N, CA, C and O of each residue as an XYZ file, in Angstrom:
832
protein
N      -2.705     -5.406    -17.760
C      -3.000     -6.469    -16.962
C      -1.872     -7.700    -17.130
O      -1.022     -8.262    -16.440
N      -2.470     -7.762    -18.645
C      -1.447     -9.220    -19.212
C       0.000     -9.090    -18.905
O       0.500     -9.824    -18.052
N       0.651     -8.276    -19.493
C       1.806     -7.691    -19.107
C       2.380     -7.801    -17.814
O       3.337     -8.531    -17.555
N       1.888     -7.193    -17.142
C       2.535     -6.922    -15.715
C       2.111     -8.073    -14.500
O       2.638     -8.052    -13.388
N       0.853     -9.287    -14.992
C       0.669     -9.762    -14.168
C       0.626    -11.480    -14.392
O       0.526    -12.452    -13.643
N       0.742    -11.290    -15.645
C       0.870    -12.857    -16.316
C       1.886    -13.323    -16.990
O       2.049    -14.503    -17.301
N       2.949    -11.972    -17.358
C       4.163    -11.923    -17.580
C       5.315    -11.465    -16.813
O       6.172    -12.330    -16.632
N       5.524    -10.395    -16.354
C       6.146     -9.896    -15.544
C       6.490    -10.409    -14.201
O       7.606    -10.781    -13.842
N       5.507    -10.388    -13.566
C       5.374    -11.093    -12.304
C       5.667    -12.864    -12.328
O       6.510    -13.345    -11.570
N       4.965    -13.624    -13.168
C       4.851    -15.080    -13.070
C       6.282    -15.364    -14.104
O       6.614    -16.511    -14.405
N       6.977    -14.247    -14.535
C       8.400    -14.452    -15.301
C       9.490    -14.322    -14.382
O      10.479    -14.937    -14.780
N       9.706    -13.526    -12.904
C      10.322    -13.150    -12.287
C      10.442    -13.623    -11.225
O      11.434    -13.383    -10.537
N       9.548    -14.345    -10.862
C       9.269    -14.624     -9.433
C       8.678    -16.370     -9.271
O       7.692    -16.792     -9.876
N       9.247    -16.923     -8.644
C       9.090    -18.216     -8.781
C       7.819    -18.838     -8.034
O       7.223    -19.847     -8.409
N       7.539    -18.144     -7.029
C       6.117    -18.302     -6.449
C       5.786    -16.437     -5.517
O       6.516    -15.657     -4.905
N       4.279    -16.449     -5.909
C       3.773    -15.186     -5.216
C       2.878    -16.150     -4.234
O       2.285    -17.167     -4.592
N       2.924    -15.517     -2.736
C       2.009    -15.883     -1.752
C       1.406    -14.798     -1.470
O       2.026    -13.740     -1.358
N      -0.422    -14.928     -1.247
C      -1.207    -13.752     -0.649
C      -1.578    -14.733      0.578
O      -1.880    -15.926      0.575
N      -1.441    -13.765      1.665
C      -1.823    -14.330      3.118
C      -3.298    -13.262      3.750
O      -3.470    -12.045      3.818
N      -3.923    -14.151      4.024
C      -5.185    -13.384      4.791
C      -5.765    -12.451      4.245
O      -5.917    -11.281      4.599
N      -6.228    -13.235      2.982
C      -6.985    -12.349      1.855
C      -8.501    -11.932      2.382
O      -9.188    -10.954      2.086
N      -8.735    -12.924      3.180
C     -10.197    -12.279      3.739
C     -10.168    -11.013      4.603
O     -11.251    -10.603      5.020
N      -9.145    -10.408      4.889
C      -9.005     -8.980      5.009
C      -9.397     -7.959      4.327
O     -10.028     -7.066      4.894
N      -9.147     -7.903      3.193
C      -9.347     -7.294      2.152
C     -10.875     -6.964      1.992
O     -11.463     -7.976      1.611
N     -11.588     -6.054      2.130
C     -12.875     -5.327      1.780
C     -13.402     -5.794      0.477
O     -12.453     -6.087     -0.250
N     -14.348     -5.945     -0.002
C     -14.728     -5.953     -1.632
C     -15.551     -5.092     -2.380
O     -15.725     -4.989     -3.595
N     -16.231     -4.226     -0.980
C     -16.866     -2.837     -1.187
C     -16.809     -1.899     -0.526
O     -17.009     -2.348      0.603
N     -16.633     -0.604     -0.422
C     -16.786      0.631      0.153
C     -15.646      1.223     -0.209
O     -15.083      0.761     -1.202
N     -14.942      2.544      0.598
C     -14.389      2.774      0.298
C     -12.706      2.677      1.152
O     -12.454      3.308      2.178
N     -11.764      1.793      0.475
C     -10.760      1.367      1.028
C      -9.112      2.093      0.671
O      -8.625      2.322     -0.436
N      -8.605      2.298      1.839
C      -7.201      2.410      1.818
C      -5.881      1.655      2.338
O      -5.434      1.464      3.469
N      -5.461      1.321      1.118
C      -4.467     -0.202      1.223
C      -3.328      0.852      1.929
O      -3.098      1.981      1.496
N      -2.685      0.251      3.078
C      -1.019      1.226      3.496
C      -0.520      0.272      3.544
O      -0.803     -0.417      4.524
N       0.501     -0.304      2.513
C       1.769     -1.524      2.307
C       2.901     -0.550      2.745
O       3.185      0.617      2.477
N       3.429     -1.534      3.540
C       5.427     -1.353      3.256
C       5.370     -1.059      2.021
O       4.419     -1.091      1.241
N       6.717     -0.694      1.844
C       7.314     -0.469      0.565
C       8.882     -1.274      0.666
O       9.742     -0.921      1.474
N       8.984     -1.936      0.096
C      10.428     -2.711     -0.009
C      10.957     -2.757     -1.430
O      12.164     -2.975     -1.543
N      10.151     -2.564     -2.666
C      10.878     -2.551     -4.128
C       9.827     -1.834     -5.070
O       8.674     -1.575     -4.726
N      10.334     -1.573     -6.202
C       9.323     -1.229     -7.611
C       8.411     -2.260     -7.411
O       7.221     -1.952     -7.474
N       8.755     -3.602     -7.147
C       7.804     -4.400     -7.624
C       6.639     -4.635     -6.984
O       5.849     -5.538     -7.261
N       6.485     -3.519     -5.801
C       5.398     -3.626     -5.104
C       3.839     -2.801     -5.746
O       2.668     -2.879     -5.371
N       4.420     -2.132     -6.705
C       3.458     -1.372     -7.527
C       2.785     -2.553     -8.581
O       1.653     -2.346     -9.018
N       3.465     -3.696     -8.937
C       2.841     -4.825     -9.588
C       2.345     -5.842     -8.776
O       1.435     -6.536     -9.230
N       2.821     -6.079     -7.546
C       2.076     -7.047     -6.844
C       0.862     -6.751     -5.906
O       0.088     -7.609     -5.483
N       0.804     -5.304     -5.623
C      -0.196     -5.374     -5.287
C      -1.632     -5.564     -6.086
O      -2.513     -6.304     -5.648
N      -1.748     -4.882     -7.192
C      -2.766     -5.240     -8.017
C      -2.913     -6.963     -8.327
O      -4.006     -7.294     -8.788
N      -2.077     -7.873     -8.146
C      -1.996     -9.227     -8.210
C      -3.139     -9.625     -6.736
O      -4.245    -10.167     -6.741
N      -2.335     -9.110     -5.621
C      -3.114     -9.522     -4.853
C      -4.565     -8.797     -4.163
O      -5.377     -9.412     -3.471
N      -4.647     -7.401     -4.527
C      -5.673     -6.807     -4.621
C      -6.628     -6.167     -5.750
O      -7.631     -5.464     -5.630
N      -6.043     -6.600     -6.754
C      -6.539     -5.746     -8.030
C      -7.858     -6.133     -8.587
O      -8.813     -6.453     -7.880
N      -7.873     -6.092     -9.820
C      -9.351     -6.227    -10.446
C      -9.826     -7.864    -10.659
O     -10.992     -8.260    -10.680
N      -8.857     -8.519    -10.779
C      -9.153     -9.805    -10.849
C      -9.515    -10.478     -9.277
O      -9.739    -11.685     -9.193
N      -9.544     -9.747     -8.266
C      -9.316    -10.209     -6.950
C     -10.634     -9.388     -6.583
O     -11.563    -10.146     -6.305
N     -10.954     -8.017     -6.511
C     -11.927     -7.204     -5.647
C     -12.820     -6.991     -6.746
O     -14.029     -6.887     -6.540
N     -12.211     -6.899     -8.173
C     -13.388     -6.054     -9.362
C     -13.263     -4.375     -9.503
O     -13.871     -3.602    -10.244
N     -12.344     -4.161     -8.604
C     -11.681     -3.063     -8.760
C     -10.234     -2.823     -8.677
O      -9.475     -3.470     -7.954
N      -9.750     -1.467     -9.769
C      -8.316     -1.512     -9.564
C      -7.802     -0.792     -8.362
O      -8.456     -0.264     -7.462
N      -6.610     -0.862     -8.502
C      -5.656     -0.593     -7.510
C      -5.559      1.076     -8.063
O      -5.237      1.260     -9.237
N      -5.858      2.302     -7.138
C      -5.335      3.756     -7.649
C      -3.837      4.093     -6.491
O      -4.044      4.260     -5.289
N      -2.791      4.135     -6.918
C      -1.959      4.617     -6.699
C      -1.637      6.053     -5.812
O      -2.381      6.760     -6.492
N      -1.282      6.655     -5.168
C      -0.896      7.823     -4.750
C       0.545      7.719     -4.696
O       0.897      6.744     -4.031
N       1.576      8.459     -5.218
C       2.880      8.057     -5.156
C       3.669      9.317     -5.317
O       3.197     10.313     -5.864
N       5.141      9.241     -4.724
C       5.755     10.943     -5.040
C       5.796     11.806     -6.443
O       5.848     11.477     -7.628
N       5.762     12.670     -5.967
C       5.870     13.562     -7.389
C       7.135     13.096     -8.249
O       6.987     13.024     -9.469
N       8.447     12.757     -7.644
C       9.580     12.483     -8.447
C       9.371     10.877     -9.309
O       9.804     10.594    -10.426
N       8.447      9.865     -8.230
C       8.486      8.606     -9.151
C       8.000      9.126    -10.614
O       8.493      8.799    -11.693
N       6.958      9.979    -10.400
C       5.992      9.934    -11.890
C       6.637     11.110    -13.212
O       6.065     11.923    -13.939
N       7.748     10.789    -13.090
C       9.233     11.345    -13.854
C       9.582     10.579    -15.208
O      10.063      9.448    -15.138
N       9.343     11.190    -16.450
C      10.137     10.135    -17.475
C       9.409      8.563    -17.932
O       8.206      8.328    -17.817
N      10.215      7.794    -18.349
C       9.026      6.763    -18.595
C       8.569      5.713    -17.845
O       7.790      4.850    -18.248
N       9.345      5.832    -16.103
C       8.567      5.221    -15.104
C       7.166      5.794    -15.082
O       6.140      5.116    -15.030
N       7.254      7.555    -15.141
C       6.157      8.152    -14.736
C       5.071      7.677    -15.717
O       4.074      7.304    -15.099
N       4.957      7.579    -16.983
C       4.403      7.367    -17.930
C       4.184      5.634    -17.593
O       2.995      5.348    -17.735
N       4.794      4.771    -17.302
C       4.113      3.450    -16.929
C       3.419      3.528    -15.710
O       2.366      2.906    -15.568
N       4.076      4.493    -14.467
C       2.867      4.388    -13.553
C       1.144      5.141    -13.616
O       0.117      4.864    -12.997
N       1.421      6.052    -14.538
C       0.498      6.880    -14.920
C      -0.651      5.569    -15.604
O      -1.879      5.596    -15.521
N       0.061      4.666    -16.159
C      -1.039      3.657    -17.004
C      -1.272      2.995    -16.245
O      -2.402      2.570    -16.487
N      -0.601      2.233    -14.671
C      -1.182      1.656    -13.675
C      -2.340      2.008    -12.645
O      -2.847      1.403    -11.702
N      -2.574      3.484    -13.346
C      -3.402      4.347    -12.518
C      -3.196      5.022    -11.098
O      -3.940      5.162    -10.127
N      -1.329      5.538    -11.484
C      -1.014      6.444    -10.410
C      -1.101      7.934    -10.436
O      -0.770      8.565    -11.440
N      -1.581      8.561     -9.250
C      -1.363     10.109     -9.732
C      -0.733     10.552     -8.374
O      -1.006     10.053     -7.282
N       0.312     11.749     -8.650
C       1.270     12.208     -7.991
C       0.839     13.123     -6.607
O      -0.325     13.519     -6.547
N       1.679     13.417     -5.619
C       1.299     13.779     -4.372
C       2.490     14.013     -3.708
O       3.264     13.089     -3.458
N       2.733     15.266     -3.370
C       3.799     15.391     -2.315
C       3.544     15.221     -0.673
O       2.992     16.034      0.068
N       4.041     14.079     -0.366
C       3.443     13.744      0.990
C       4.184     14.784      2.148
O       3.754     14.802      3.302
N       5.242     15.575      1.759
C       5.645     16.331      2.872
C       4.400     17.307      2.605
O       3.671     17.283      3.597
N       3.882     18.200      1.555
C       3.136     19.111      2.016
C       1.739     18.820      0.369
O       1.457     19.413     -0.672
N       1.411     17.903      0.905
C       0.038     17.903     -0.376
C      -0.513     18.831     -0.266
O      -0.881     19.337      0.794
N      -0.757     19.436     -1.905
C      -2.287     20.413     -2.166
C      -3.608     19.850     -1.350
O      -3.707     18.898     -0.576
N      -4.550     20.769     -1.805
C      -5.679     20.685     -1.456
C      -6.322     20.194     -2.664
O      -7.509     19.890     -2.548
N      -5.786     20.060     -3.771
C      -6.310     19.236     -5.312
C      -5.951     18.125     -4.884
O      -6.908     17.351     -4.853
N      -4.635     17.504     -4.397
C      -4.204     16.184     -4.224
C      -5.199     15.789     -3.592
O      -5.955     15.027     -4.194
N      -5.445     16.073     -2.541
C      -6.622     15.071     -1.435
C      -7.572     15.385     -1.986
O      -8.181     14.368     -2.315
N      -8.358     16.766     -2.462
C      -9.583     16.289     -3.123
C      -9.877     15.318     -3.974
O     -10.967     14.744     -3.986
N      -8.976     15.083     -4.702
C      -9.180     14.051     -5.754
C      -9.324     12.692     -5.101
O     -10.301     11.963     -5.272
N      -8.190     12.380     -4.276
C      -8.398     11.390     -2.992
C      -9.520     10.807     -2.536
O      -9.859      9.624     -2.565
N     -10.110     11.845     -2.073
C     -11.206     12.042     -1.246
C     -12.263     11.681     -2.140
O     -13.071     10.865     -1.697
N     -12.476     12.216     -3.587
C     -13.513     11.691     -4.731
C     -13.431     10.107     -4.768
O     -14.385      9.367     -4.529
N     -12.190      9.710     -5.093
C     -12.082      8.233     -5.485
C     -12.650      7.460     -4.094
O     -13.203      6.383     -4.317
N     -12.592      7.796     -2.990
C     -12.802      7.172     -1.986
C     -14.211      7.089     -1.787
O     -14.768      6.050     -1.434
N     -14.777      8.132     -2.000
C     -16.309      8.667     -1.988
C     -16.701      8.081     -2.966
O     -17.929      8.035     -2.888
N     -16.153      7.325     -4.366
C     -16.689      7.009     -5.512
C     -16.724      5.327     -4.919
O     -17.652      4.686     -5.412
N     -16.081      4.759     -4.204
C     -15.771      3.549     -3.869
C     -14.474      2.698     -4.218
O     -14.241      1.493     -4.122
N     -13.699      3.807     -4.668
C     -12.574      3.653     -5.269
C     -11.424      2.812     -3.803
O     -11.528      3.021     -2.595
N     -10.464      1.922     -4.491
C      -9.384      1.405     -3.741
C      -8.216      1.962     -3.846
O      -7.652      1.836     -4.933
N      -7.380      2.897     -2.518
C      -6.593      3.553     -2.914
C      -5.355      2.952     -2.256
O      -5.444      2.304     -1.213
N      -4.043      3.207     -2.963
C      -3.173      2.733     -2.321
C      -1.992      3.936     -1.921
O      -1.427      4.495     -2.861
N      -1.718      4.229     -0.832
C      -0.610      4.666     -0.330
C       0.537      4.336      0.412
O       0.258      3.708      1.433
N       1.510      4.510      0.272
C       2.675      3.979      0.919
C       3.242      4.919      2.384
O       4.189      5.701      2.472
N       2.695      4.676      2.957
C       2.926      5.613      4.348
C       4.348      6.050      4.781
O       4.645      7.117      5.318
N       5.344      4.815      4.378
C       6.499      5.229      4.693
C       7.146      6.410      3.571
O       8.010      7.127      4.075
N       6.970      6.558      2.787
C       7.246      7.597      1.780
C       8.023      7.134      0.558
O       7.780      7.501     -0.592
N       9.045      6.237      0.946
C      10.031      5.759      0.320
C      10.331      4.259      0.710
O      10.132      3.757      1.816
N      11.022      3.434     -0.786
C      11.471      2.101     -0.283
C      12.117      2.118      0.735
O      12.761      3.125      1.028
N      12.108      1.014      1.526
C      13.011      0.576      2.713
C      13.757     -0.499      2.495
O      12.945     -1.391      2.247
N      14.692     -0.879      2.449
C      15.065     -2.233      2.311
C      16.018     -2.962      3.256
O      16.562     -4.057      3.113
N      16.080     -2.145      4.185
C      16.486     -2.774      5.531
C      15.819     -3.169      6.563
O      14.607     -3.152      6.346
N      16.210     -3.641      7.959
C      15.230     -4.020      8.744
C      14.903     -3.190      9.722
O      14.404     -3.744     10.702
N      15.046     -1.825      9.781
C      15.171     -1.021     10.801
C      13.583     -0.828     11.129
O      12.799     -1.322     10.319
N      13.174     -0.295     12.012
C      11.836     -0.265     12.332
C      10.853      0.869     11.508
O      11.208      2.003     11.186
N       9.790      0.371     11.308
C       9.035      1.097      9.991
C       8.676      2.542     10.928
O       8.291      2.657     12.092
N       8.945      3.432     10.008
C       8.877      5.039     10.642
C       7.575      5.403      9.484
O       7.685      5.055      8.308
N       6.488      6.062      9.942
C       5.245      6.442      8.787
C       5.227      7.944      9.035
O       5.250      8.501     10.133
N       5.172      8.662      7.498
C       4.765      9.900      7.786
C       3.266      9.677      7.890
O       2.666      8.627      7.664
N       2.596     11.244      8.403
C       1.074     11.082      8.997
C       0.121     11.594      7.686
O      -1.043     11.896      7.949
N       0.645     11.709      6.111
C      -0.238     12.142      5.593
C      -1.136     10.797      4.957
O      -2.186     11.044      4.364
N      -0.799      9.767      5.066
C      -2.229      8.577      5.141
C      -3.121      8.956      6.287
O      -4.324      9.020      6.037
N      -2.596      9.292      7.854
C      -3.566      9.013      8.649
C      -4.418     10.702      8.594
O      -5.537     10.869      9.080
N      -3.805     11.556      8.071
C      -4.503     13.062      7.769
C      -5.197     12.742      6.724
O      -6.269     13.299      6.960
N      -5.326     12.117      5.534
C      -6.342     11.706      4.426
C      -7.411     10.751      5.274
O      -8.607     10.970      5.082
N      -7.153     10.044      5.901
C      -8.542      9.011      6.250
C      -9.521      9.954      7.276
O     -10.728      9.862      7.497
N      -8.246     11.134      7.946
C      -9.330     11.468      8.829
C     -10.292     12.491      8.136
O     -11.512     12.622      8.244
N      -9.354     13.189      7.380
C     -10.078     14.056      6.634
C     -11.178     13.876      5.994
O     -12.156     14.623      6.036
N     -11.017     12.425      5.093
C     -12.105     11.653      4.266
C     -13.054     11.552      5.079
O     -14.170     11.674      4.574
N     -12.976     11.259      6.853
C     -14.114     10.715      7.579
C     -14.460     12.188      8.159
O     -15.490     12.055      8.821
N     -14.149     13.159      8.179
C     -14.481     14.472      8.302
C     -15.324     14.638      7.206
O     -16.274     15.409      7.341
N     -15.183     14.148      6.307
C     -16.466     14.522      4.907
C     -17.482     13.634      4.864
O     -18.424     13.903      4.118
N     -17.509     12.411      5.639
C     -18.788     11.738      5.522
C     -18.151     10.621      4.726
O     -18.925      9.708      4.437
N     -16.780     10.491      4.273
C     -16.620      9.386      4.227
C     -15.756      8.008      4.787
O     -14.551      7.910      4.554
N     -16.496      6.968      5.541
C     -16.048      6.434      6.173
C     -14.873      5.313      5.745
O     -15.478      4.275      5.474
N     -13.526      5.134      5.591
C     -12.566      4.719      5.216
C     -12.020      3.577      6.352
O     -11.708      3.738      7.533
N     -12.036      2.213      5.404
C     -11.129      0.944      6.101
C      -9.504      1.491      5.492
O      -9.214      2.087      4.455
N      -8.990      1.195      6.173
C      -7.514      1.328      6.331
C      -6.906      0.099      6.205
O      -6.711     -0.470      7.278
N      -6.532     -0.507      5.163
C      -5.824     -2.123      5.409
C      -4.217     -1.967      5.140
O      -3.685     -1.614      4.088
N      -3.451     -2.400      6.638
C      -2.228     -2.814      6.694
C      -1.891     -3.922      6.079
O      -2.269     -5.063      6.346
N      -1.003     -3.491      5.048
C      -0.369     -4.846      4.290
C       1.453     -4.619      4.437
O       2.174     -3.622      4.477
N       1.697     -6.076      4.487
C       3.207     -6.302      4.273
C       3.137     -6.994      3.319
O       2.281     -7.738      2.839
N       4.688     -6.517      2.927
C       5.291     -7.295      1.681
C       6.497     -7.732      2.011
O       7.107     -7.321      2.997
N       6.990     -8.722      1.094
C       8.550     -9.274      1.430
C       8.652    -10.020      0.389
O       7.727    -10.618     -0.161
N      10.241    -10.008     -0.044
C      10.858    -10.798     -0.813
C      12.043    -11.746     -0.324
O      12.428    -11.790      0.844
N      12.551    -12.471     -1.332
C      13.327    -13.633     -0.815
C      14.690    -12.496     -0.294
O      15.236    -12.330      0.797
N      14.828    -12.052     -1.242
C      16.370    -10.955     -0.796
C      15.746     -9.612     -0.846
O      14.919     -9.294     -1.701
N      16.226     -8.732      0.221
C      15.968     -7.685      0.399
C      15.753     -6.445     -1.133
O      14.894     -5.602     -1.391
N      17.143     -6.959     -1.929
C      16.628     -6.546     -3.464
C      16.265     -7.871     -4.347
O      17.126     -8.569     -4.883
N      14.805     -8.120     -4.421
C      14.354     -8.810     -5.379
C      15.285     -9.862     -6.543
O      15.772     -9.315     -7.533
N      15.416    -10.896     -6.397
C      15.922    -11.406     -7.558
C      15.431    -12.834     -8.230
O      14.886    -13.833     -7.760
N      15.878    -12.463     -9.545
C      15.124    -13.366    -10.452
C      14.639    -15.083    -10.035
O      15.549    -15.910    -10.084
N      13.688    -15.416     -9.765
C      13.483    -16.814     -9.414
C      12.921    -16.706     -7.630
O      12.421    -17.612     -6.964
N      13.201    -15.366     -7.233
C      12.926    -15.297     -5.676
C      11.237    -15.511     -5.306
O      10.367    -15.379     -6.167
N      10.979    -15.824     -4.023
C       9.808    -15.912     -3.940
C       9.258    -14.690     -3.231
O      10.048    -13.961     -2.633
N       7.935    -14.405     -3.253
C       7.296    -13.174     -2.767
C       6.106    -13.148     -1.870
O       5.544    -14.231     -1.711
N       5.716    -12.311     -1.375
C       4.594    -12.604     -0.691
C       3.886    -11.062      0.088
O       4.529    -10.087      0.475
N       2.436    -11.259      0.138
C       1.713     -9.551      0.572
C       1.154    -10.411      1.522
O       1.036    -11.628      1.378
N       0.706     -9.551      2.804
C       0.073    -10.227      3.773
C      -0.869     -9.161      4.190
O      -0.293     -8.110      4.473
N      -2.578     -9.136      4.344
C      -3.041     -8.205      4.577
C      -3.461     -8.471      6.251
O      -3.559     -9.605      6.718
N      -3.703     -7.122      7.107
C      -3.972     -7.516      8.074
C      -5.346     -6.435      8.182
O      -5.587     -5.458      7.473
N      -6.315     -7.122      9.598
C      -7.771     -6.570      9.622
C      -7.686     -5.196      9.635
O      -6.800     -4.606     10.253
N      -8.987     -4.362      8.667
C      -8.783     -3.214      8.460
C      -9.471     -2.404      9.746
O     -10.426     -2.682     10.470
N      -8.662     -1.417      9.703
C      -8.476     -0.383     10.835
C      -9.527      1.045     10.403
O      -9.676      1.621      9.325
N     -10.152      1.287     11.792
C     -11.007      2.665     11.005
C     -10.701      3.984     12.216
O     -10.955      4.156     13.408
N     -10.063      4.690     11.202
C     -10.083      6.142     11.875
C     -11.197      6.754     12.911
O     -12.412      6.791     12.721
N     -10.535      7.185     13.960
C     -11.391      7.642     14.920
C     -10.861      9.556     15.025
O      -9.701      9.950     15.147
N     -11.778     10.199     14.957
C     -11.437     11.531     15.672
C     -10.898     12.967     14.731
O     -11.098     12.904     13.518
N     -10.480     13.754     15.079
C     -10.003     14.610     14.375
C      -8.685     15.479     14.858
O      -8.626     15.742     16.059
N      -7.720     15.898     14.075
C      -6.808     16.620     14.528
C      -5.128     16.118     14.998
O      -4.737     14.953     14.941
N      -4.718     16.698     15.224
C      -2.998     15.759     15.093
C      -2.751     14.688     16.217
O      -1.861     13.838     16.239
N      -3.731     14.916     17.139
C      -3.557     14.058     18.375
C      -4.401     12.255     17.624
O      -3.989     11.106     17.784
N      -5.556     12.726     16.895
C      -6.143     11.652     16.212
C      -5.035     10.818     15.468
O      -4.764      9.626     15.614
N      -4.402     11.851     14.543
C      -3.693     11.199     13.740
C      -2.328     10.940     14.222
O      -1.762      9.984     13.690
N      -1.903     11.373     14.815
C      -0.610     10.317     15.979
C      -1.053      9.399     16.009
O      -0.590      8.547     15.250
N      -2.467      8.948     17.102
C      -2.660      7.817     17.432
C      -2.967      6.707     16.580
O      -3.118      5.529     16.905
N      -3.033      7.190     15.544
C      -3.727      6.247     14.265
C      -2.562      5.808     13.561
O      -2.528      4.639     13.177
N      -1.681      6.515     13.354
C      -0.292      6.356     13.136
C      -0.190      5.077     14.071
O      -0.609      3.962     13.759
N       0.465      5.428     15.331
C       0.849      4.579     15.911
C       0.229      2.958     15.546
O       1.076      2.086     15.356
N      -1.429      2.535     15.444
C      -1.728      1.680     15.273
C      -1.591      1.167     14.179
O      -1.637     -0.060     14.087
N      -1.374      2.021     12.991
C      -1.623      1.726     11.666
C       0.133      1.179     11.641
O       0.159      0.166     10.943
N       1.427      1.482     12.114
C       2.919      1.130     12.333
C       2.866     -0.446     13.131
O       3.716     -1.299     12.876
N       1.886     -0.651     13.995
C       2.118     -1.859     14.643
C       1.525     -2.739     13.854
O       1.955     -3.888     13.754
N       0.319     -2.246     13.108
C      -0.287     -3.589     12.073
C       0.446     -4.240     10.847
O       0.384     -5.377     10.380
N       1.101     -3.223     10.518
C       1.920     -2.886      9.036
C       3.016     -3.867      9.407
O       3.292     -4.804      8.659
N       3.795     -3.606     10.834
C       4.995     -4.528     11.191
C       4.104     -5.920     11.245
O       4.434     -6.720     10.369
N       3.205     -6.284     11.977
C       2.599     -7.455     12.345
C       2.642     -8.315     10.471
O       3.168     -9.368     10.110
N       1.923     -7.378      9.765
C       1.674     -8.115      8.488
C       3.267     -8.129      8.213
O       3.729     -9.265      8.319
N       3.893     -7.474      7.997
C       5.166     -7.784      7.408
C       6.059     -9.088      8.034
O       6.641     -9.914      7.331
N       6.038     -9.082      9.183
C       6.814     -9.921     10.057
C       5.823    -11.070      8.794
O       6.448    -11.468      7.810
N       4.571    -11.424      8.940
C       3.787    -12.724      8.420
C       4.272    -12.809      6.751
O       4.657    -13.947      6.484
N       4.330    -11.973      5.718
C       4.901    -12.281      4.856
C       6.817    -12.350      4.643
O       7.333    -12.656      3.568
N       7.464    -12.067      5.659
C       8.491    -12.495      5.656
C       9.186    -13.366      5.837
O      10.238    -13.593      5.239
N       8.344    -14.434      7.315
C       8.163    -15.730      7.183
C       7.794    -16.853      6.032
O       8.261    -17.983      5.888
N       6.685    -16.077      5.178
C       6.422    -16.728      3.848
C       7.138    -16.898      2.900
O       6.876    -17.718      2.020
N       8.386    -16.003      2.908
C       9.540    -16.275      1.842
C      10.671    -16.542      2.662
O      11.724    -16.316      2.067
N      10.842    -17.057      4.144
C      11.849    -17.895      4.685
C      12.886    -16.636      5.066
O      14.088    -16.827      5.246
N      12.277    -15.378      5.159
C      13.440    -14.376      5.909
C      12.515    -13.510      7.221
O      12.219    -12.315      7.222
N      12.269    -14.303      8.036
C      11.779    -13.751      9.813
C      12.684    -12.487      9.676
O      13.839    -12.384      9.263
N      11.922    -11.682     10.086
C      12.181    -10.076     10.781
C      12.816    -10.555     12.511
O      12.020    -10.910     13.379
N      13.724    -10.510     12.664
C      14.518    -10.570     13.838
C      14.269     -9.653     14.723
O      14.293     -8.447     14.477
N      13.904    -10.369     16.281
C      13.309     -9.176     17.486
C      14.322     -8.735     17.538
O      15.392     -9.271     17.250
N      14.035     -7.249     18.075
C      14.824     -6.404     18.258
C      15.841     -6.347     19.445
O      16.629     -5.406     19.538
């Protein structure tokens, strides 16, 4: 924590702003649903929502490819565990639900990969299905949309950075239609959160 929060982040960014932190639940099962703009995201989220803020760690579900080599070792130390978003195994989903049932704070990047351009947000359905699966097993999850932004599309030394939280969403229903509807709500809320973060770093999103 000292290395990542007090040395790496503070040494690289000239300013880090956290917006609307009152939307962040302090207890109960939480799924954080952030936009994914750079590898720095994995350090910024614990800064904005981790142990020093909420009293609990951020547990990341990441792609299997990201858990390889030195990066994988480092991500494991940050509390990450791998999942195939295209075909998640029952074991990985069960582990994620167990964490939520224990009141943990889970992070899933629903876009599935880093996106550096300003194209519209596109989400996989893995997070929505996980939230609905947890709900079906009696674990009512709060899903918090999160927008992340930097001074440049590829963060540079001395850039500003911002994290913006939106009001938590509560999944409802079961099945594909429920997952599709929830994804639409989540996508709109993430877009709004990203706009707030982009404005904070001086790079507002342009209207289509």
